[in-house]
Residue, then its C-alpha position, 0 to 999 in steps of 0.5 A: m572380989p571387989s576388983s571384978p566389979e571395978r574391972r567390969r565398970p570400965s566395960g559398962v562405961g565403954a558400952a554406955r559410950r558406945a551406945g551413946t556414940a551409936a545413938a549419935l551416929a543414928a541421929a546423924l544418919l537420920g538427919a542426913a537421910s532427912c536432908t537427902g530425902t528433901a533434897s532428892p525430889p528437887a534433884a529428880v525434878a531438876g533432872t526431869a525438867p531439862a529432859t522434858t524441855g529438851a523433848a519439847a524442843t527436839p520435835t520442833a526442830t527434828a520431829t519429821g526431819s523436814p525443813p521448816p515451811a518455806q515463806v510464800p512469795d507474793v507471786l504465789r499468793f493466789t488461789g483458783t479452781t481446777l477444771t475438775g472442780t478442786a480448790f487450788d492454793a499456789a502457796q503449797l508450791a512455795g520453796k520450789p521452782v514453778v512453771l505456769w502455762f497459760w493456754a487456750p483450748w482453740c490455740a494451735t500453738c498450745a496444742s503443739q506444746a501440750w504433748t511436751v507438757a503431758e510428757v514432762a510434767p509428771r516426771y517433775r511433779d515433785t521438783v518443778p510443778i507445771i500448772g496449766v492456766a486455761g483461759l479465753g474459752e469455754q469450760r467444755a472446750m477446755k476439758e476436751f483439750v485436757t482429755e485429748f492431750d492427756l493432761a489430766g495428771t497435771p493441775q489445770l486451772d479454770d481461768r475463764k474470767g481471766a483473773l490469773w491472766k490479768r495478775f501475770t499480765v498475760t495478753e496472748q497464748s501460749i505463754f510460760v511463766i517460770i518462777d524460781r524457788n525464791g519466788t522470782v519470775i525468771h522467764q515469761g514468754f514463749l517456749d517450744g517443747e524442747a526449750l521447755a524440757t531443757r528449762v525444767a530439767a535445769l531447774a530440777g537439778a538446781 
């Protein structure tokens, strides 16, 4: 039966060839896996890096959904102290229309305007702040004026030394200085109660 081994030999050779092919494929696969293994981490890092970069950039632009802080104009670069002793920095008003009201505690005209200020100021506190600047009097008289006319809800600066009156060249009372949202003084002078209310409403809607 010499023919049987010869018939089986091709099978053995085929098996050997298949084994060799399998070994070659395995080696190739290992090589591919090895390449993929070294390539994958950079790919993963590369994929992560843009996400991290985007995450860092996004909070800067939209973390709060608020616009960037407004640039402080020179006209609002001043500080003071309220009649209640609280520090005040006008820079916080940047980007909004602002009304400065220069008054004296003994001024009858100021007293007539005080009722309008007390009524209007709280309504527009967040859109058109009205800031009182008290001068030409004693602190006790100023505080009594604020209490009498119910002005406690509106910041009232203690300017007994006249620093802010000089800064804005105010030489008499009662004077309103109106500053638009760009930091431009658009009015400086007298306003009666009705005119004040009209101007503030218009600024709030602008």
